[in-house]
N, C-alpha and C positions, 0 to 999 in steps of 0.2 A: 472734479467730484465724479465724474463719468468713469474714469479711469479705476478710481478706488472701488465703484461698483463691480466694473467690469472682473478687476481682480478678485474681489471677495467673490464673486461667482465661481471664479474659475478655481479659486481655491476650494470652494466648497463641493465643486463636483468632482475635483480630482482626491479629495480626500475621501468621498463616498467610495469612487472607485478602488482605492489602495486599500480600504478596510477589507475587500475581499483577496488581496493579496496576501501571499504566504503561507498558506496552508490550504490542504485537501484531505479529503477522507472518502474512502468507498467501502462499500459493504460485499464481502465475500459471500454470497448465498447459500455456499455449502462445503463443508469438507467431510472427509471420512476416513477412518482409520481402522486397522483391525492387524491381526498378526501378518497378515498376509498381501493386504492393500495401506498404500498412505497418499497424502494429499501433497503436492508441491505446487506453488505458486513462485511465479517468475515474474518480477518487479522492475521495470524500467524508469531510470531517472534520465529522462532526455535533454533536461536542463544545464546550462553550463554551470551550475553550483552542485555542491555535494548537498542533501536535504538528511535531515533528521527522518527515520522512518519507524513507526510502531506497528508491529501486527500484533493482535489480541485474537487468540481462537477462545470461543465461546461454545462449552457442550449444549447438547440438547435442553439441559435445564437450565440455563443460562449461566452457568457456574463458568468460571474461567479454568480452561484445560490445562494440565498439568503433565500433559503427554509428552514425550520427545520431539524437542523442537530443533532440526538442524538448519545451519545459515550457511549459505555459498555466497562467495565475494561482497561480504560487509564489509566497511568499515568502521573504525572509533567502538570497538567491542560489540560488536553487530548492533547498533543504533544508527547508522546512517548508510546511504549508497551513494556512492562516488558521482560526480558529474559524467554524462552521459555513459553510464555504465548500467549494466542488469546484474540484478542478483536475486538467488532464490530462498526459498525458506519452505520447508517440509516439516510436516507433522506425521508422527508414526507412533502406534500405540499396539501393546500387546493384547489388549481387550477391544471388543467394538467401541467406539466411540465416532460422535459425529455433530456438527451443530454448524455455527456459522463463524466468520472471523471479520473482524474492521482493519482497514489498513486506512493509517494515518499518517500524514508528513508535515513538516514544516520547515521554513527556511532558515537557515542560520546566518546570524548577525545580521547585516543590511539587506542581504538579496531580496529582490523584490518578484519572483516568480510567480504569477498567477496558476499555473499549472505546472506540474512537474513529473509527474509519473503516469505510466499506463501498465496495466498488469493481467497477466493472464494463469490460469491455475488447470490444473487436472487432478484425477485420482486414477488408480487401479491397481493393478497387480505389482507385485515388487518388479523393479525393473529387470531385474536377472532373469526372470521366467519369459521375457517377452511378450508376453499377454497385453491384452487389449487396454486403454483406458478412456475416460470420460472427460470432456472439455468441461471447465468452469467459468463461466463468462464472468468478468469484473467489471463495473460499469459500462457494459456494452461494448466495451472495448475502447471507450472515447477516455480522454485524458483526463486526471483529475489532479 
Protein backbone atom coordinates (compact mmCIF):
# COMPACT_ATOMS: atom_id res chain seq x y z
CA UNK A 1 0.00 0.00 0.00
CA UNK A 2 2.83 2.37 0.88
CA UNK A 3 4.45 1.70 -2.50
CA UNK A 4 1.20 2.59 -4.24
CA UNK A 5 0.97 5.89 -2.35
CA UNK A 6 4.59 6.78 -3.14
CA UNK A 7 4.11 5.82 -6.81
CA UNK A 8 0.95 7.92 -7.03
CA UNK A 9 2.67 10.90 -5.39
CA UNK A 10 5.63 10.59 -7.78
CA UNK A 11 3.29 10.43 -10.77
CA UNK A 12 1.38 13.53 -9.65
CA UNK A 13 4.56 15.52 -9.06
CA UNK A 14 6.12 14.52 -12.38
CA UNK A 15 2.86 15.27 -14.20
CA UNK A 16 2.75 18.74 -12.71
CA UNK A 17 6.26 19.53 -13.92
CA UNK A 18 5.77 18.03 -17.35
CA UNK A 19 2.74 20.23 -17.89
CA UNK A 20 5.18 23.13 -18.30
CA UNK A 21 7.40 21.27 -20.77
CA UNK A 22 7.07 21.61 -24.47
CA UNK A 23 6.54 25.25 -25.29
CA UNK A 24 7.63 28.77 -24.55
CA UNK A 25 6.86 32.38 -25.29
CA UNK A 26 8.63 35.72 -25.15
CA UNK A 27 7.52 39.27 -25.85
CA UNK A 28 9.62 41.49 -28.09
CA UNK A 29 9.02 44.90 -26.50
CA UNK A 30 9.42 46.89 -29.71
CA UNK A 31 10.17 46.80 -33.40
CA UNK A 32 10.45 49.73 -35.78
CA UNK A 33 10.66 49.99 -39.54
CA UNK A 34 10.52 52.59 -42.28
CA UNK A 35 12.11 53.10 -45.68
CA UNK A 36 15.59 53.49 -44.14
CA UNK A 37 15.44 51.40 -40.98
CA UNK A 38 14.45 47.86 -40.13
CA UNK A 39 14.29 45.46 -37.19
CA UNK A 40 16.03 42.10 -37.16
CA UNK A 41 15.77 39.37 -34.53
CA UNK A 42 18.17 36.47 -34.05
CA UNK A 43 16.63 33.39 -32.45
CA UNK A 44 18.86 30.51 -31.34
CA UNK A 45 17.52 27.02 -30.71
CA UNK A 46 20.00 25.56 -28.23
CA UNK A 47 18.06 22.30 -27.77
CA UNK A 48 18.94 19.01 -29.43
CA UNK A 49 15.58 18.99 -31.25
CA UNK A 50 13.99 21.04 -34.02
CA UNK A 51 11.26 23.31 -32.63
CA UNK A 52 8.29 24.94 -34.33
CA UNK A 53 8.49 28.72 -33.99
CA UNK A 54 5.99 31.46 -34.75
CA UNK A 55 6.82 35.16 -34.67
CA UNK A 56 3.86 37.51 -34.86
CA UNK A 57 4.47 41.23 -35.35
CA UNK A 58 1.80 43.58 -34.02
CA UNK A 59 1.51 47.22 -35.06
CA UNK A 60 1.00 50.08 -32.63
CA UNK A 61 -2.80 49.70 -32.91
CA UNK A 62 -2.66 45.96 -32.08
CA UNK A 63 -3.33 44.70 -35.61
CA UNK A 64 -1.00 42.12 -37.16
CA UNK A 65 1.69 43.76 -39.28
CA UNK A 66 1.61 42.89 -42.97
CA UNK A 67 5.01 44.43 -43.71
CA UNK A 68 7.71 42.51 -45.52
CA UNK A 69 8.97 39.68 -43.32
CA UNK A 70 12.26 38.01 -44.28
CA UNK A 71 13.52 34.68 -42.93
CA UNK A 72 17.11 33.39 -42.83
CA UNK A 73 18.13 29.83 -41.82
CA UNK A 74 14.61 28.62 -41.01
CA UNK A 75 13.43 25.12 -41.97
CA UNK A 76 10.06 23.57 -42.87
CA UNK A 77 8.88 26.50 -44.98
CA UNK A 78 9.89 29.07 -42.34
CA UNK A 79 7.99 27.41 -39.49
CA UNK A 80 10.84 25.75 -37.54
CA UNK A 81 14.38 26.35 -36.32
CA UNK A 82 16.72 23.38 -36.44
CA UNK A 83 18.43 21.89 -33.42
CA UNK A 84 21.50 23.87 -32.30
CA UNK A 85 20.91 26.50 -35.02
CA UNK A 86 20.40 30.24 -35.13
CA UNK A 87 17.87 31.82 -37.47
CA UNK A 88 16.92 35.42 -38.09
CA UNK A 89 13.72 37.19 -38.97
CA UNK A 90 13.46 40.77 -40.16
CA UNK A 91 10.66 43.21 -40.76
CA UNK A 92 10.87 46.06 -43.24
CA UNK A 93 8.36 48.61 -44.45
CA UNK A 94 8.27 51.48 -46.91
CA UNK A 95 6.22 53.51 -44.43
CA UNK A 96 6.80 54.11 -40.73
CA UNK A 97 5.51 51.20 -38.67
CA UNK A 98 6.25 50.09 -35.13
CA UNK A 99 4.88 47.91 -32.39
CA UNK A 100 5.71 44.74 -30.48
CA UNK A 101 6.08 41.07 -31.37
CA UNK A 102 5.50 37.67 -29.80
CA UNK A 103 7.84 34.71 -30.28
CA UNK A 104 6.25 31.34 -29.51
CA UNK A 105 7.67 27.84 -29.83
CA UNK A 106 6.50 24.27 -29.34
CA UNK A 107 8.26 20.94 -29.33
CA UNK A 108 7.78 18.59 -32.23
CA UNK A 109 6.47 15.10 -31.61
CA UNK A 110 7.41 13.64 -28.22
CA UNK A 111 10.34 15.96 -27.49
CA UNK A 112 10.22 17.31 -23.95
CA UNK A 113 12.40 20.43 -23.85
CA UNK A 114 11.35 22.87 -21.12
CA UNK A 115 13.32 25.74 -22.67
CA UNK A 116 14.69 25.82 -26.20
CA UNK A 117 15.26 29.38 -27.42
CA UNK A 118 17.19 32.52 -26.65
CA UNK A 119 16.76 35.67 -28.74
CA UNK A 120 18.22 39.12 -29.36
CA UNK A 121 17.13 41.89 -31.67
CA UNK A 122 18.14 45.25 -33.03
CA UNK A 123 16.82 48.03 -35.20
CA UNK A 124 18.72 50.66 -37.06
CA UNK A 125 19.70 52.07 -40.41
CA UNK A 126 19.78 49.79 -43.42
CA UNK A 127 22.95 47.74 -43.02
CA UNK A 128 24.54 49.00 -46.24
CA UNK A 129 24.86 52.51 -44.76
CA UNK A 130 26.95 51.15 -41.87
CA UNK A 131 25.25 53.48 -39.40
CA UNK A 132 24.39 52.73 -35.78
CA UNK A 133 21.72 50.45 -34.47
CA UNK A 134 19.94 49.88 -31.17
CA UNK A 135 19.65 46.68 -29.15
CA UNK A 136 16.25 45.23 -28.35
CA UNK A 137 16.34 43.01 -25.24
CA UNK A 138 14.18 39.91 -25.45
CA UNK A 139 13.32 38.10 -22.20
CA UNK A 140 16.31 39.84 -20.53
CA UNK A 141 18.56 37.48 -22.50
CA UNK A 142 17.21 34.47 -20.59
CA UNK A 143 16.16 31.26 -22.34
CA UNK A 144 12.48 30.60 -22.83
